[in-house]
All heavy atoms as a GROMACS GRO file, in nm:
protein
  606
    1MET      N    1  -4.180   0.871   2.823
    1MET     CA    2  -4.109   0.888   2.698
    1MET      C    3  -4.213   0.920   2.591
    1MET      O    4  -4.322   0.867   2.591
    1MET     CB    5  -4.034   0.759   2.665
    1MET     CG    6  -3.921   0.782   2.570
    1MET     SD    7  -3.832   0.633   2.522
    1MET     CE    8  -3.776   0.563   2.672
    2CYS      N    9  -4.177   1.007   2.496
    2CYS     CA   10  -4.274   1.044   2.395
    2CYS      C   11  -4.290   0.933   2.291
    2CYS      O   12  -4.202   0.848   2.273
    2CYS     CB   13  -4.237   1.177   2.331
    2CYS     SG   14  -4.082   1.175   2.245
    3LYS      N   15  -4.400   0.932   2.229
    3LYS     CA   16  -4.440   0.826   2.136
    3LYS      C   17  -4.344   0.807   2.018
    3LYS      O   18  -4.308   0.693   1.986
    3LYS     CB   19  -4.583   0.855   2.088
    3LYS     CG   20  -4.637   0.755   1.991
    3LYS     CD   21  -4.695   0.639   2.064
    3LYS     CE   22  -4.771   0.553   1.963
    3LYS     NZ   23  -4.744   0.415   1.981
    4PRO      N   24  -4.298   0.913   1.948
    4PRO     CA   25  -4.208   0.891   1.834
    4PRO      C   26  -4.076   0.825   1.874
    4PRO      O   27  -4.027   0.738   1.802
    4PRO     CB   28  -4.182   1.032   1.779
    4PRO     CG   29  -4.295   1.115   1.828
    4PRO     CD   30  -4.338   1.053   1.957
    5ILE      N   31  -4.022   0.864   1.988
    5ILE     CA   32  -3.896   0.802   2.032
    5ILE      C   33  -3.918   0.657   2.068
    5ILE      O   34  -3.837   0.570   2.035
    5ILE     CB   35  -3.837   0.881   2.150
    5ILE    CG1   36  -3.794   1.019   2.104
    5ILE    CG2   37  -3.718   0.806   2.210
    5ILE    CD1   38  -3.744   1.108   2.214
    6GLN      N   39  -4.028   0.627   2.131
    6GLN     CA   40  -4.060   0.489   2.167
    6GLN      C   41  -4.079   0.404   2.043
    6GLN      O   42  -4.031   0.290   2.037
    6GLN     CB   43  -4.186   0.485   2.254
    6GLN     CG   44  -4.212   0.350   2.315
    6GLN     CD   45  -4.332   0.353   2.410
    6GLN    OE1   46  -4.405   0.452   2.417
    6GLN    NE2   47  -4.351   0.246   2.482
    7ASP      N   48  -4.144   0.458   1.941
    7ASP     CA   49  -4.161   0.385   1.815
    7ASP      C   50  -4.026   0.361   1.747
    7ASP      O   51  -3.998   0.252   1.695
    7ASP     CB   52  -4.252   0.462   1.719
    7ASP     CG   53  -4.397   0.463   1.766
    7ASP    OD1   54  -4.433   0.376   1.851
    7ASP    OD2   55  -4.474   0.550   1.719
    8TYR      N   56  -3.942   0.463   1.749
    8TYR     CA   57  -3.810   0.452   1.688
    8TYR      C   58  -3.727   0.345   1.758
    8TYR      O   59  -3.664   0.260   1.693
    8TYR     CB   60  -3.739   0.588   1.694
    8TYR     CG   61  -3.597   0.584   1.642
    8TYR    CD1   62  -3.570   0.573   1.507
    8TYR    CD2   63  -3.490   0.590   1.732
    8TYR    CE1   64  -3.441   0.569   1.460
    8TYR    CE2   65  -3.361   0.586   1.686
    8TYR     CZ   66  -3.335   0.575   1.550
    8TYR     OH   67  -3.208   0.569   1.505
    9LEU      N   68  -3.728   0.345   1.890
    9LEU     CA   69  -3.651   0.246   1.966
    9LEU      C   70  -3.704   0.104   1.945
    9LEU      O   71  -3.627   0.008   1.941
    9LEU     CB   72  -3.649   0.282   2.114
    9LEU     CG   73  -3.565   0.404   2.151
    9LEU    CD1   74  -3.579   0.434   2.300
    9LEU    CD2   75  -3.420   0.383   2.115
   10SER      N   76  -3.834   0.090   1.930
   10SER     CA   77  -3.889  -0.043   1.906
   10SER      C   78  -3.848  -0.094   1.767
   10SER      O   79  -3.820  -0.213   1.750
   10SER     CB   80  -4.042  -0.043   1.920
   10SER     OG   81  -4.101   0.032   1.816
   11ILE      N   82  -3.839  -0.003   1.670
   11ILE     CA   83  -3.792  -0.044   1.536
   11ILE      C   84  -3.645  -0.084   1.543
   11ILE      O   85  -3.604  -0.184   1.483
   11ILE     CB   86  -3.814   0.072   1.435
   11ILE    CG1   87  -3.963   0.087   1.408
   11ILE    CG2   88  -3.739   0.045   1.304
   11ILE    CD1   89  -3.998   0.207   1.322
   12VAL      N   90  -3.567  -0.007   1.617
   12VAL     CA   91  -3.424  -0.040   1.632
   12VAL      C   92  -3.408  -0.175   1.700
   12VAL      O   93  -3.326  -0.257   1.657
   12VAL     CB   94  -3.350   0.071   1.709
   12VAL    CG1   95  -3.209   0.028   1.748
   12VAL    CG2   96  -3.344   0.199   1.628
   13ARG      N   97  -3.487  -0.201   1.803
   13ARG     CA   98  -3.479  -0.331   1.872
   13ARG      C   99  -3.520  -0.445   1.778
   13ARG      O  100  -3.460  -0.551   1.780
   13ARG     CB  101  -3.571  -0.331   1.995
   13ARG     CG  102  -3.501  -0.286   2.118
   13ARG     CD  103  -3.588  -0.304   2.242
   13ARG     NE  104  -3.594  -0.173   2.308
   13ARG     CZ  105  -3.702  -0.100   2.323
   13ARG    NH1  106  -3.819  -0.145   2.283
   13ARG    NH2  107  -3.696   0.017   2.381
   14GLU      N  108  -3.620  -0.420   1.698
   14GLU     CA  109  -3.672  -0.525   1.609
   14GLU      C  110  -3.573  -0.558   1.497
   14GLU      O  111  -3.561  -0.674   1.457
   14GLU     CB  112  -3.805  -0.479   1.549
   14GLU     CG  113  -3.877  -0.586   1.470
   14GLU     CD  114  -4.014  -0.536   1.424
   14GLU    OE1  115  -4.069  -0.443   1.484
   14GLU    OE2  116  -4.062  -0.594   1.325
   15TYR      N  117  -3.504  -0.456   1.446
   15TYR     CA  118  -3.415  -0.477   1.331
   15TYR      C  119  -3.267  -0.462   1.368
   15TYR      O  120  -3.186  -0.423   1.284
   15TYR     CB  121  -3.451  -0.377   1.220
   15TYR     CG  122  -3.586  -0.402   1.160
   15TYR    CD1  123  -3.693  -0.318   1.189
   15TYR    CD2  124  -3.608  -0.510   1.075
   15TYR    CE1  125  -3.818  -0.341   1.134
   15TYR    CE2  126  -3.731  -0.533   1.020
   15TYR     CZ  127  -3.837  -0.448   1.049
   15TYR     OH  128  -3.960  -0.472   0.995
   16THR      N  129  -3.231  -0.498   1.488
   16THR     CA  130  -3.093  -0.485   1.534
   16THR      C  131  -2.997  -0.565   1.448
   16THR      O  132  -2.893  -0.515   1.406
   16THR     CB  133  -3.081  -0.529   1.681
   16THR    OG1  134  -3.166  -0.447   1.760
   16THR    CG2  135  -2.938  -0.516   1.731
   17ARG      N  136  -3.031  -0.689   1.418
   17ARG     CA  137  -2.943  -0.774   1.337
   17ARG      C  138  -2.922  -0.715   1.198
   17ARG      O  139  -2.811  -0.714   1.147
   17ARG     CB  140  -3.000  -0.914   1.326
   17ARG     CG  141  -2.988  -0.992   1.454
   17ARG     CD  142  -3.038  -1.132   1.436
   17ARG     NE  143  -3.029  -1.203   1.562
   17ARG     CZ  144  -3.103  -1.306   1.593
   17ARG    NH1  145  -3.193  -1.351   1.509
   17ARG    NH2  146  -3.088  -1.366   1.710
   18GLU      N  147  -3.029  -0.669   1.137
   18GLU     CA  148  -3.018  -0.612   1.003
   18GLU      C  149  -2.935  -0.484   1.004
   18GLU      O  150  -2.854  -0.459   0.914
   18GLU     CB  151  -3.158  -0.582   0.945
   18GLU     CG  152  -3.236  -0.706   0.909
   18GLU     CD  153  -3.307  -0.771   1.027
   18GLU    OE1  154  -3.295  -0.719   1.141
   18GLU    OE2  155  -3.372  -0.874   1.006
   19ILE      N  156  -2.953  -0.401   1.106
   19ILE     CA  157  -2.876  -0.277   1.116
   19ILE      C  158  -2.728  -0.307   1.135
   19ILE      O  159  -2.642  -0.246   1.070
   19ILE     CB  160  -2.930  -0.189   1.231
   19ILE    CG1  161  -3.071  -0.140   1.198
   19ILE    CG2  162  -2.836  -0.073   1.260
   19ILE    CD1  163  -3.143  -0.075   1.315
   20ILE      N  164  -2.697  -0.403   1.221
   20ILE     CA  165  -2.557  -0.439   1.244
   20ILE      C  166  -2.498  -0.502   1.119
   20ILE      O  167  -2.383  -0.473   1.082
   20ILE     CB  168  -2.545  -0.534   1.366
   20ILE    CG1  169  -2.577  -0.455   1.493
   20ILE    CG2  170  -2.406  -0.596   1.374
   20ILE    CD1  171  -2.583  -0.538   1.618
   21THR      N  172  -2.573  -0.585   1.050
   21THR     CA  173  -2.525  -0.647   0.926
   21THR      C  174  -2.495  -0.541   0.821
   21THR      O  175  -2.391  -0.544   0.755
   21THR     CB  176  -2.628  -0.746   0.871
   21THR    OG1  177  -2.651  -0.847   0.971
   21THR    CG2  178  -2.580  -0.812   0.744
   22PHE      N  179  -2.585  -0.447   0.804
   22PHE     CA  180  -2.564  -0.340   0.706
   22PHE      C  181  -2.443  -0.254   0.746
   22PHE      O  182  -2.360  -0.218   0.661
   22PHE     CB  183  -2.689  -0.252   0.694
   22PHE     CG  184  -2.675  -0.143   0.593
   22PHE    CD1  185  -2.677  -0.171   0.458
   22PHE    CD2  186  -2.659  -0.012   0.635
   22PHE    CE1  187  -2.664  -0.070   0.365
   22PHE    CE2  188  -2.645   0.090   0.543
   22PHE     CZ  189  -2.647   0.061   0.407
   23GLY      N  190  -2.432  -0.222   0.874
   23GLY     CA  191  -2.317  -0.146   0.922
   23GLY      C  192  -2.186  -0.220   0.898
   23GLY      O  193  -2.086  -0.160   0.858
   24GLY      N  194  -2.188  -0.350   0.920
   24GLY     CA  195  -2.069  -0.432   0.895
   24GLY      C  196  -2.032  -0.434   0.747
   24GLY      O  197  -1.914  -0.428   0.711
   25PHE      N  198  -2.133  -0.442   0.662
   25PHE     CA  199  -2.109  -0.441   0.518
   25PHE      C  200  -2.047  -0.308   0.475
   25PHE      O  201  -1.952  -0.306   0.396
   25PHE     CB  202  -2.240  -0.466   0.442
   25PHE     CG  203  -2.223  -0.469   0.294
   25PHE    CD1  204  -2.160  -0.575   0.232
   25PHE    CD2  205  -2.270  -0.364   0.217
   25PHE    CE1  206  -2.143  -0.577   0.095
   25PHE    CE2  207  -2.254  -0.366   0.080
   25PHE     CZ  208  -2.191  -0.472   0.019
   26VAL      N  209  -2.098  -0.199   0.527
   26VAL     CA  210  -2.042  -0.067   0.495
   26VAL      C  211  -1.897  -0.058   0.544
   26VAL      O  212  -1.810  -0.008   0.474
   26VAL     CB  213  -2.129   0.045   0.556
   26VAL    CG1  214  -2.060   0.179   0.547
   26VAL    CG2  215  -2.265   0.050   0.487
   27LEU      N  216  -1.871  -0.109   0.663
   27LEU     CA  217  -1.736  -0.108   0.717
   27LEU      C  218  -1.641  -0.192   0.632
   27LEU      O  219  -1.528  -0.150   0.605
   27LEU     CB  220  -1.736  -0.159   0.862
   27LEU     CG  221  -1.602  -0.157   0.935
   27LEU    CD1  222  -1.553  -0.014   0.952
   27LEU    CD2  223  -1.616  -0.225   1.069
   28VAL      N  224  -1.685  -0.308   0.588
   28VAL     CA  225  -1.603  -0.394   0.502
   28VAL      C  226  -1.571  -0.322   0.371
   28VAL      O  227  -1.458  -0.327   0.323
   28VAL     CB  228  -1.673  -0.529   0.476
   28VAL    CG1  229  -1.610  -0.604   0.361
   28VAL    CG2  230  -1.669  -0.614   0.601
   29CYS      N  231  -1.669  -0.256   0.313
   29CYS     CA  232  -1.645  -0.181   0.189
   29CYS      C  233  -1.543  -0.070   0.210
   29CYS      O  234  -1.455  -0.048   0.127
   29CYS     CB  235  -1.776  -0.123   0.135
   29CYS     SG  236  -1.889  -0.247   0.073
   30PHE      N  237  -1.553   0.000   0.321
   30PHE     CA  238  -1.458   0.107   0.351
   30PHE      C  239  -1.317   0.051   0.369
   30PHE      O  240  -1.221   0.106   0.314
   30PHE     CB  241  -1.502   0.181   0.478
   30PHE     CG  242  -1.405   0.286   0.522
   30PHE    CD1  243  -1.395   0.406   0.455
   30PHE    CD2  244  -1.323   0.263   0.632
   30PHE    CE1  245  -1.305   0.503   0.496
   30PHE    CE2  246  -1.233   0.359   0.673
   30PHE     CZ  247  -1.224   0.479   0.605
   31VAL      N  248  -1.303  -0.057   0.443
   31VAL     CA  249  -1.172  -0.117   0.467
   31VAL      C  250  -1.114  -0.170   0.335
   31VAL      O  251  -0.995  -0.153   0.307
   31VAL     CB  252  -1.181  -0.229   0.573
   31VAL    CG1  253  -1.053  -0.310   0.580
   31VAL    CG2  254  -1.213  -0.168   0.709
   32TYR      N  255  -1.198  -0.231   0.252
   32TYR     CA  256  -1.152  -0.283   0.124
   32TYR      C  257  -1.100  -0.169   0.035
   32TYR      O  258  -0.993  -0.180  -0.026
   32TYR     CB  259  -1.265  -0.357   0.053
   32TYR     CG  260  -1.229  -0.400  -0.087
   32TYR    CD1  261  -1.144  -0.508  -0.108
   32TYR    CD2  262  -1.278  -0.332  -0.198
   32TYR    CE1  263  -1.110  -0.547  -0.235
   32TYR    CE2  264  -1.244  -0.369  -0.326
   32TYR     CZ  265  -1.160  -0.477  -0.345
   32TYR     OH  266  -1.126  -0.514  -0.471
   33ALA      N  267  -1.173  -0.060   0.027
   33ALA     CA  268  -1.130   0.054  -0.055
   33ALA      C  269  -1.000   0.113  -0.001
   33ALA      O  270  -0.910   0.147  -0.079
   33ALA     CB  271  -1.239   0.159  -0.059
   34ASP      N  272  -0.988   0.123   0.131
   34ASP     CA  273  -0.866   0.176   0.191
   34ASP      C  274  -0.748   0.083   0.165
   34ASP      O  275  -0.638   0.128   0.132
   34ASP     CB  276  -0.888   0.195   0.341
   34ASP     CG  277  -0.775   0.273   0.405
   34ASP    OD1  278  -0.732   0.373   0.347
   34ASP    OD2  279  -0.731   0.232   0.514
   35PHE      N  280  -0.770  -0.048   0.176
   35PHE     CA  281  -0.664  -0.144   0.151
   35PHE      C  282  -0.621  -0.143   0.005
   35PHE      O  283  -0.503  -0.155  -0.026
   35PHE     CB  284  -0.709  -0.285   0.192
   35PHE     CG  285  -0.605  -0.389   0.167
   35PHE    CD1  286  -0.494  -0.398   0.250
   35PHE    CD2  287  -0.616  -0.477   0.063
   35PHE    CE1  288  -0.397  -0.493   0.228
   35PHE    CE2  289  -0.519  -0.572   0.039
   35PHE     CZ  290  -0.409  -0.581   0.123
   36ARG      N  291  -0.718  -0.127  -0.084
   36ARG     CA  292  -0.687  -0.123  -0.226
   36ARG      C  293  -0.599  -0.001  -0.258
   36ARG      O  294  -0.504  -0.011  -0.334
   36ARG     CB  295  -0.816  -0.118  -0.307
   36ARG     CG  296  -0.800  -0.164  -0.449
   36ARG     CD  297  -0.932  -0.176  -0.516
   36ARG     NE  298  -0.973  -0.042  -0.556
   36ARG     CZ  299  -1.087  -0.013  -0.613
   36ARG    NH1  300  -1.176  -0.107  -0.632
   36ARG    NH2  301  -1.115   0.110  -0.649
   37THR      N  302  -0.630   0.112  -0.196
   37THR     CA  303  -0.549   0.232  -0.215
   37THR      C  304  -0.408   0.210  -0.160
   37THR      O  305  -0.309   0.246  -0.224
   37THR     CB  306  -0.614   0.352  -0.145
   37THR    OG1  307  -0.746   0.368  -0.195
   37THR    CG2  308  -0.536   0.479  -0.166
   38LEU      N  309  -0.399   0.150  -0.044
   38LEU     CA  310  -0.268   0.121   0.016
   38LEU      C  311  -0.187   0.028  -0.074
   38LEU      O  312  -0.068   0.050  -0.096
   38LEU     CB  313  -0.287   0.058   0.155
   38LEU     CG  314  -0.159   0.011   0.224
   38LEU    CD1  315  -0.074   0.130   0.265
   38LEU    CD2  316  -0.194  -0.074   0.344
   39ALA      N  317  -0.250  -0.076  -0.125
   39ALA     CA  318  -0.180  -0.171  -0.212
   39ALA      C  319  -0.132  -0.103  -0.339
   39ALA      O  320  -0.020  -0.129  -0.386
   39ALA     CB  321  -0.271  -0.289  -0.245
   40ARG      N  322  -0.212  -0.014  -0.394
   40ARG     CA  323  -0.173   0.058  -0.516
   40ARG      C  324  -0.052   0.148  -0.487
   40ARG      O  325   0.042   0.153  -0.566
   40ARG     CB  326  -0.290   0.142  -0.566
   40ARG     CG  327  -0.267   0.204  -0.701
   40ARG     CD  328  -0.389   0.279  -0.750
   40ARG     NE  329  -0.503   0.190  -0.763
   40ARG     CZ  330  -0.625   0.218  -0.719
   40ARG    NH1  331  -0.650   0.333  -0.661
   40ARG    NH2  332  -0.722   0.132  -0.734
   41GLU      N  333  -0.052   0.217  -0.374
   41GLU     CA  334   0.061   0.304  -0.338
   41GLU      C  335   0.187   0.222  -0.313
   41GLU      O  336   0.297   0.263  -0.352
   41GLU     CB  337   0.026   0.386  -0.214
   41GLU     CG  338  -0.076   0.493  -0.240
   41GLU     CD  339  -0.123   0.562  -0.113
   41GLU    OE1  340  -0.075   0.526  -0.003
   41GLU    OE2  341  -0.207   0.652  -0.124
   42GLN      N  342   0.174   0.108  -0.248
   42GLN     CA  343   0.291   0.024  -0.222
   42GLN      C  344   0.347  -0.033  -0.351
   42GLN      O  345   0.469  -0.047  -0.366
   42GLN     CB  346   0.255  -0.089  -0.126
   42GLN     CG  347   0.244  -0.043   0.017
   42GLN     CD  348   0.214  -0.157   0.114
   42GLN    OE1  349   0.168  -0.264   0.073
   42GLN    NE2  350   0.240  -0.135   0.240
   43ALA      N  351   0.261  -0.068  -0.446
   43ALA     CA  352   0.308  -0.118  -0.575
   43ALA      C  353   0.385  -0.010  -0.650
   43ALA      O  354   0.489  -0.038  -0.712
   43ALA     CB  355   0.191  -0.168  -0.658
   44ALA      N  356   0.336   0.112  -0.645
   44ALA     CA  357   0.407   0.222  -0.711
   44ALA      C  358   0.543   0.247  -0.644
   44ALA      O  359   0.644   0.268  -0.712
   44ALA     CB  360   0.322   0.349  -0.707
   45ALA      N  361   0.547   0.242  -0.512
   45ALA     CA  362   0.673   0.261  -0.440
   45ALA      C  363   0.770   0.147  -0.470
   45ALA      O  364   0.891   0.170  -0.486
   45ALA     CB  365   0.648   0.271  -0.290
   46ALA      N  366   0.720   0.026  -0.480
   46ALA     CA  367   0.807  -0.089  -0.511
   46ALA      C  368   0.863  -0.077  -0.652
   46ALA      O  369   0.980  -0.109  -0.676
   46ALA     CB  370   0.729  -0.219  -0.496
   47ALA      N  371   0.782  -0.030  -0.747
   47ALA     CA  372   0.830  -0.012  -0.884
   47ALA      C  373   0.937   0.095  -0.889
   47ALA      O  374   1.039   0.080  -0.958
   47ALA     CB  375   0.714   0.024  -0.975
   48GLU      N  376   0.918   0.203  -0.815
   48GLU     CA  377   1.018   0.310  -0.811
   48GLU      C  378   1.148   0.261  -0.747
   48GLU      O  379   1.257   0.289  -0.797
   48GLU     CB  380   0.963   0.429  -0.733
   48GLU     CG  381   1.053   0.549  -0.733
   48GLU     CD  382   0.993   0.667  -0.658
   48GLU    OE1  383   0.871   0.668  -0.636
   48GLU    OE2  384   1.070   0.756  -0.622
   49THR      N  385   1.137   0.184  -0.641
   49THR     CA  386   1.255   0.128  -0.575
   49THR      C  387   1.329   0.033  -0.668
   49THR      O  388   1.452   0.036  -0.676
   49THR     CB  389   1.214   0.055  -0.446
   49THR    OG1  390   1.147   0.146  -0.361
   49THR    CG2  391   1.335  -0.003  -0.374
   50ALA      N  392   1.256  -0.049  -0.742
   50ALA     CA  393   1.320  -0.142  -0.836
   50ALA      C  394   1.393  -0.064  -0.945
   50ALA      O  395   1.504  -0.103  -0.985
   50ALA     CB  396   1.215  -0.234  -0.897
   51GLU      N  397   1.335   0.044  -0.993
   51GLU     CA  398   1.401   0.125  -1.096
   51GLU      C  399   1.528   0.189  -1.041
   51GLU      O  400   1.631   0.192  -1.109
   51GLU     CB  401   1.305   0.232  -1.147
   51GLU     CG  402   1.359   0.311  -1.262
   51GLU     CD  403   1.391   0.226  -1.384
   51GLU    OE1  404   1.320   0.128  -1.409
   51GLU    OE2  405   1.490   0.260  -1.452
   52ILE      N  406   1.523   0.239  -0.919
   52ILE     CA  407   1.642   0.299  -0.857
   52ILE      C  408   1.751   0.194  -0.839
   52ILE      O  409   1.869   0.218  -0.870
   52ILE     CB  410   1.605   0.364  -0.722
   52ILE    CG1  411   1.519   0.488  -0.746
   52ILE    CG2  412   1.730   0.400  -0.642
   52ILE    CD1  413   1.456   0.545  -0.620
   53LEU      N  414   1.714   0.075  -0.792
   53LEU     CA  415   1.813  -0.031  -0.774
   53LEU      C  416   1.872  -0.076  -0.906
   53LEU      O  417   1.992  -0.106  -0.916
   53LEU     CB  418   1.749  -0.149  -0.700
   53LEU     CG  419   1.718  -0.124  -0.553
   53LEU    CD1  420   1.643  -0.242  -0.495
   53LEU    CD2  421   1.844  -0.096  -0.475
   54ARG      N  422   1.791  -0.080  -1.011
   54ARG     CA  423   1.839  -0.118  -1.143
   54ARG      C  424   1.941  -0.014  -1.193
   54ARG      O  425   2.045  -0.050  -1.249
   54ARG     CB  426   1.721  -0.128  -1.241
   54ARG     CG  427   1.753  -0.202  -1.366
   54ARG     CD  428   1.628  -0.224  -1.452
   54ARG     NE  429   1.527  -0.300  -1.378
   54ARG     CZ  430   1.401  -0.261  -1.362
   54ARG    NH1  431   1.357  -0.149  -1.415
   54ARG    NH2  432   1.316  -0.335  -1.294
   55ALA      N  433   1.912   0.114  -1.173
   55ALA     CA  434   2.006   0.220  -1.214
   55ALA      C  435   2.135   0.211  -1.135
   55ALA      O  436   2.245   0.226  -1.192
   55ALA     CB  437   1.941   0.356  -1.197
   56MET      N  438   2.126   0.184  -1.006
   56MET     CA  439   2.246   0.171  -0.924
   56MET      C  440   2.329   0.051  -0.968
   56MET      O  441   2.453   0.057  -0.972
   56MET     CB  442   2.208   0.158  -0.776
   56MET     CG  443   2.158   0.287  -0.715
   56MET     SD  444   2.100   0.267  -0.546
   56MET     CE  445   2.249   0.220  -0.462
   57ASP      N  446   2.264  -0.058  -1.004
   57ASP     CA  447   2.334  -0.177  -1.050
   57ASP      C  448   2.408  -0.147  -1.180
   57ASP      O  449   2.524  -0.189  -1.198
   57ASP     CB  450   2.235  -0.291  -1.070
   57ASP     CG  451   2.304  -0.421  -1.104
   57ASP    OD1  452   2.406  -0.454  -1.038
   57ASP    OD2  453   2.258  -0.489  -1.198
   58ALA      N  454   2.345  -0.072  -1.270
   58ALA     CA  455   2.410  -0.037  -1.397
   58ALA      C  456   2.531   0.053  -1.370
   58ALA      O  457   2.637   0.036  -1.433
   58ALA     CB  458   2.311   0.033  -1.489
   59ARG      N  459   2.517   0.148  -1.279
   59ARG     CA  460   2.631   0.235  -1.246
   59ARG      C  461   2.746   0.157  -1.186
   59ARG      O  462   2.863   0.178  -1.220
   59ARG     CB  463   2.588   0.343  -1.148
   59ARG     CG  464   2.499   0.447  -1.207
   59ARG     CD  465   2.464   0.549  -1.102
   59ARG     NE  466   2.350   0.628  -1.142
   59ARG     CZ  467   2.283   0.706  -1.062
   59ARG    NH1  468   2.317   0.715  -0.934
   59ARG    NH2  469   2.181   0.775  -1.106
   60LEU      N  470   2.714   0.065  -1.094
   60LEU     CA  471   2.821  -0.016  -1.032
   60LEU      C  472   2.888  -0.106  -1.135
   60LEU      O  473   3.011  -0.122  -1.133
   60LEU     CB  474   2.762  -0.100  -0.919
   60LEU     CG  475   2.731  -0.024  -0.790
   60LEU    CD1  476   2.658  -0.116  -0.692
   60LEU    CD2  477   2.858   0.029  -0.728
   61ALA      N  478   2.811  -0.162  -1.225
   61ALA     CA  479   2.870  -0.246  -1.330
   61ALA      C  480   2.963  -0.163  -1.417
   61ALA      O  481   3.073  -0.208  -1.454
   61ALA     CB  482   2.760  -0.310  -1.414
   62HIS      N  483   2.923  -0.041  -1.449
   62HIS     CA  484   3.008   0.047  -1.529
   62HIS      C  485   3.136   0.081  -1.454
   62HIS      O  486   3.246   0.079  -1.512
   62HIS     CB  487   2.930   0.175  -1.564
   62HIS     CG  488   3.008   0.271  -1.646
   62HIS    ND1  489   3.041   0.248  -1.777
   62HIS    CD2  490   3.062   0.392  -1.614
   62HIS    CE1  491   3.112   0.350  -1.823
   62HIS    NE2  492   3.125   0.439  -1.725
   63LEU      N  493   3.125   0.112  -1.325
   63LEU     CA  494   3.244   0.143  -1.246
   63LEU      C  495   3.335   0.022  -1.235
   63LEU      O  496   3.459   0.034  -1.241
   63LEU     CB  497   3.204   0.191  -1.107
   63LEU     CG  498   3.148   0.332  -1.098
   63LEU    CD1  499   3.096   0.358  -0.958
   63LEU    CD2  500   3.254   0.433  -1.135
   64GLU      N  501   3.280  -0.096  -1.218
   64GLU     CA  502   3.361  -0.217  -1.208
   64GLU      C  503   3.434  -0.245  -1.338
   64GLU      O  504   3.548  -0.290  -1.337
   64GLU     CB  505   3.272  -0.336  -1.169
   64GLU     CG  506   3.228  -0.333  -1.026
   64GLU     CD  507   3.126  -0.442  -0.993
   64GLU    OE1  508   3.078  -0.509  -1.087
   64GLU    OE2  509   3.095  -0.458  -0.875
   65GLN      N  510   3.369  -0.218  -1.451
   65GLN     CA  511   3.436  -0.238  -1.580
   65GLN      C  512   3.551  -0.140  -1.597
   65GLN      O  513   3.656  -0.175  -1.650
   65GLN     CB  514   3.336  -0.221  -1.695
   65GLN     CG  515   3.240  -0.334  -1.709
   65GLN     CD  516   3.137  -0.310  -1.818
   65GLN    OE1  517   3.134  -0.204  -1.878
   65GLN    NE2  518   3.054  -0.409  -1.843
   66ASN      N  519   3.530  -0.017  -1.551
   66ASN     CA  520   3.636   0.084  -1.564
   66ASN      C  521   3.753   0.056  -1.472
   66ASN      O  522   3.867   0.087  -1.506
   66ASN     CB  523   3.581   0.224  -1.535
   66ASN     CG  524   3.492   0.273  -1.646
   66ASN    OD1  525   3.494   0.220  -1.756
   66ASN    ND2  526   3.414   0.375  -1.617
   67THR      N  527   3.731  -0.001  -1.358
   67THR     CA  528   3.840  -0.025  -1.263
   67THR      C  529   3.894  -0.167  -1.271
   67THR      O  530   3.992  -0.199  -1.204
   67THR     CB  531   3.792   0.002  -1.119
   67THR    OG1  532   3.682  -0.083  -1.089
   67THR    CG2  533   3.754   0.147  -1.102
   68ALA      N  534   3.838  -0.251  -1.356
   68ALA     CA  535   3.884  -0.390  -1.363
   68ALA      C  536   4.020  -0.399  -1.431
   68ALA      O  537   4.107  -0.475  -1.388
   68ALA     CB  538   3.783  -0.475  -1.438
   69ALA      N  539   4.043  -0.323  -1.537
   69ALA     CA  540   4.171  -0.328  -1.605
   69ALA      C  541   4.270  -0.237  -1.532
   69ALA      O  542   4.239  -0.122  -1.505
   69ALA     CB  543   4.154  -0.282  -1.749
   70PRO      N  544   4.386  -0.287  -1.500
   70PRO     CA  545   4.485  -0.204  -1.431
   70PRO      C  546   4.536  -0.092  -1.523
   70PRO      O  547   4.552  -0.111  -1.642
   70PRO     CB  548   4.596  -0.300  -1.393
   70PRO     CG  549   4.578  -0.419  -1.481
   70PRO     CD  550   4.434  -0.422  -1.520
   71THR      N  551   4.560   0.021  -1.467
   71THR     CA  552   4.611   0.134  -1.543
   71THR      C  553   4.763   0.125  -1.554
   71THR      O  554   4.828   0.041  -1.490
   71THR     CB  555   4.572   0.266  -1.476
   71THR    OG1  556   4.631   0.271  -1.347
   71THR    CG2  557   4.421   0.280  -1.465
   72GLU      N  558   4.823   0.212  -1.635
   72GLU     CA  559   4.969   0.213  -1.650
   72GLU      C  560   5.038   0.244  -1.518
   72GLU      O  561   5.142   0.189  -1.486
   72GLU     CB  562   5.010   0.316  -1.755
   72GLU     CG  563   4.977   0.277  -1.894
   72GLU     CD  564   5.026   0.380  -1.995
   72GLU    OE1  565   5.118   0.458  -1.962
   72GLU    OE2  566   4.969   0.383  -2.104
   73HIS      N  567   4.974   0.330  -1.441
   73HIS     CA  568   5.033   0.367  -1.313
   73HIS      C  569   5.038   0.249  -1.218
   73HIS      O  570   5.136   0.230  -1.144
   73HIS     CB  571   4.951   0.482  -1.252
   73HIS     CG  572   5.000   0.526  -1.118
   73HIS    ND1  573   5.121   0.587  -1.100
   73HIS    CD2  574   4.946   0.512  -0.994
   73HIS    CE1  575   5.140   0.612  -0.972
   73HIS    NE2  576   5.034   0.569  -0.905
   74GLU      N  577   4.933   0.165  -1.222
   74GLU     CA  578   4.929   0.048  -1.133
   74GLU      C  579   5.026  -0.061  -1.177
   74GLU      O  580   5.079  -0.135  -1.095
   74GLU     CB  581   4.786  -0.007  -1.127
   74GLU     CG  582   4.688   0.087  -1.060
   74GLU     CD  583   4.546   0.037  -1.073
   74GLU    OE1  584   4.517  -0.043  -1.163
   74GLU    OE2  585   4.461   0.080  -0.991
   75THR      N  586   5.048  -0.074  -1.307
   75THR     CA  587   5.136  -0.181  -1.354
   75THR      C  588   5.284  -0.143  -1.350
   75THR      O  589   5.371  -0.227  -1.352
   75THR     CB  590   5.099  -0.221  -1.499
   75THR    OG1  591   5.111  -0.106  -1.583
   75THR    CG2  592   4.962  -0.280  -1.506
   76GLY      N  593   5.311  -0.014  -1.348
   76GLY     CA  594   5.449   0.030  -1.337
   76GLY      C  595   5.514   0.051  -1.473
   76GLY      O  596   5.634   0.066  -1.480
   77HIS      N  597   5.441   0.047  -1.582
   77HIS     CA  598   5.500   0.068  -1.714
   77HIS      C  599   5.499   0.210  -1.753
   77HIS      O  600   5.434   0.294  -1.748
   77HIS     CB  601   5.426  -0.014  -1.820
   77HIS     CG  602   5.448  -0.160  -1.804
   77HIS    ND1  603   5.354  -0.243  -1.756
   77HIS    CD2  604   5.556  -0.238  -1.830
   77HIS    CE1  605   5.398  -0.367  -1.754
   77HIS    NE2  606   5.522  -0.367  -1.799
   0.00000   0.00000   0.00000
């Protein structure tokens, strides 16, 4: 094996724990950023869903008020 590769492998063997620790830290940062983006998107979707449900509730309340009082046709007068 040539000398530079052997030197490189000996450095990798010597600092294996540090390399794995740094790699793990980078992975944690990536997962955290991805999760933060996901949480932000879910919060926006939940807010939109709540607004849609609120509008539907207002429409149903309006329809219920309009149909609550019997009309002349229903009462027979």
